[in-house]
N, C-alpha and C positions, 0 to 999 in steps of 0.2 A: 518521534517520526522525522529524524533528520537525514543528513547524508545526500546532498544533492551534488555530489562530486563526479557523477558520470556525465562526461562530455560537457561541452559548452552550450548545451541545447537551451538552458535557462528554463523559463516557466513552465512551458509545455511538458517536457519531459518530468519536471518535478511534479506537476499536477498529476500527470498519468500515474507516476510511480506512487504517489501518495493515495490516489484512488484505489490502485491495485492493492496496496498494503491494507487499506480499510476494508476492501472487500474480502480478502483473505482472513483478516481478523474476525470479520463477521461470520464468516463460514465456519472458521474454527470454534467460535463461541457456540454456534448452533450444534455443531457436532458434539462438542463437550457436553452440552446441556441434554442431548438426546442420549448420550451414552449411559 
């Protein structure tokens, strides 16, 4: 889960991006399990 190269926003953008990635991963896992 790397890649903090977007802009120089620092920690906030990184944390938001990591949270979004984790949420997407969780949703994907749920969808796969239900399928």
